[in-house]
N, C-alpha and C positions, 0 to 999 in steps of 0.2 A: 504494500500500500504506500502511496506517495506521502511524503512529509508535508508537501504543500497541498492545501485544501483544494482539490479539483472540484468535487461537489462541495458546496458550502456546508458549514456545520449545521447539524440538525437543530430545529427549534426546540425550545423548552430547556435548554441548557442553563445552568446556574452560573452567573458571572461571579467569580470568587475574588477577583482583584482587578483594579484598573491602575496602571502604572504609567504616569506621564513623564514628560521631560527627558526622553531618551533619544539619542542621536546614533543612528547606525553608521558605522564607519566601514567603508569598503573601498576596493580599488587599491592602487599602489599607494602605500603610506597613508591610507585613510582619506584620500583626496575626495572621494565621493561620499557625501554626507546627506542623510535624510532623517528628518525628525519623526519619531513615532510615539504613539501611546500604545501600550500593550493591554489588551483586553483578555484576561485569563478566565477561561470557563472550566468546567469539569473535564472536558476532553481536548480543548484547543487553546492555543495562544494566538490571538489575532494581532497582527502588527498593523495598526491603523495609522496611516501616514498623515502627517500634518502638512498639507500643501500650502503654497503661497496664496492660492485663491481662498482657502478656508480661513487662513490668518487674516487676510484682507477683509473678508466678509464679517468675521467676528469683531474686528476692531471697528469697522464702520457701524455695525449694529450697536456695539457698546457705546460709541460716541453719540449715535442718534438717541439711544435710550437715556444717556446722561443729559443730553440737551433737552429732551422732553421733560425730564425730572427737574429742570431748572438749574443744572450745574453750570458753573463757569468753565473757563478754559482749563484750569488745573483739574477740576473734577472730571472733565471729559478725557483729559490725557490719562489720569489715573484709571478711569474705567477702561480705556483702551489697553493699558498695561496689564490689567487684571483679566482681560477678556480671554486670554489663552488658557487660564485656569479652568474656564467653563467647559473646555473640550473634554477633559477627563471626566468631569461630572456627567456630561451627556452620555458617555459610554456606559455608565451604570444603568441607565434607563433603556438602553438598546439591547436587542437580542444579538447573539453572535452573528447571525445571518446579516442583520442590519449593519453591524460594525464592519463585517467583511466587505459588504457592498458599498460602504460609505464613500470611498474614493477609489479610483482605478489602481492606485499603488498599494492597496491593502492586500495582505496575504495571511495565511494561517499555517501553523505547524501543529502536528499532533503532540500532545504532552507525552504520549508513550514513546515518541521518537527521541525525546531528550535523554542524552546520555549523562550530561554533566552541566551544572550551572556554577560559575565562579563569580565571586565578587572581588574586585581588585582596586587598589589605590596605587597610583603611579606618579612619582614626582619627576618632572623634566628639568633636571639640573637644579637651579635655585628657584625655579618658577613655582607656580601653584601646583598642588596635588590634584590630579584628575582621577575621577572614579569611573569604573567600568563594571558592566555586567557582561559576562561571556556565556552564551548559551550554545552548547555543542550538541549536535544531533549526529546521526550516523553518516550523513553526507555533507553537512555544512556547519560552519561556525558563524554565529551572529555576535559581533562585538558592538556593544551599545555603550556610549558615553553617557554618564548620569549627570544631569545639570542641577539636580537637587541633592538631597541627602541619601547617601549610599545605605545608611542604616535603615531608613524608611523603605527603600527599595527592597533590601534584604528581608525586612519584616513582612512586606507585602507578598513576596514570593513564598515565605514560610507559612503565612496565613492561608495561602492558596494551596499549600501542600507540596510546594516545589522547593527543594533545598540543594 
């Protein structure tokens, strides 16, 4: 059976974790980067891509909502900055099918295909420490840079039953 979800996940699955703020590094020296939110279900991990169109739509919507609420310039800018946080919240309400079909770049891997998950912190010289989650399957390795707290990401994986 393929690790990539050819038929989408079946309905009725329980979403056990939604983990946002991850950037998939691929290509030579991680030059290709795509932002993802992971939607973890009982059977699948859906990689939901955060596209430029989605970000643009969210920020415009947040600005419009703040303007309607009577917020000034700083209030609208603040709403735009927090708008990305709403993406992860929206996936808690979606089925796995809806999350998989949300954008064309989304894909899923079966949890049973996961061989190992590693949580790493890496310092580049005297620069800041960068945190990573590495998901290894039988055929591919997914290296994801964590933009938030590695501890929270580790806990989310643990609560979903993945360690």
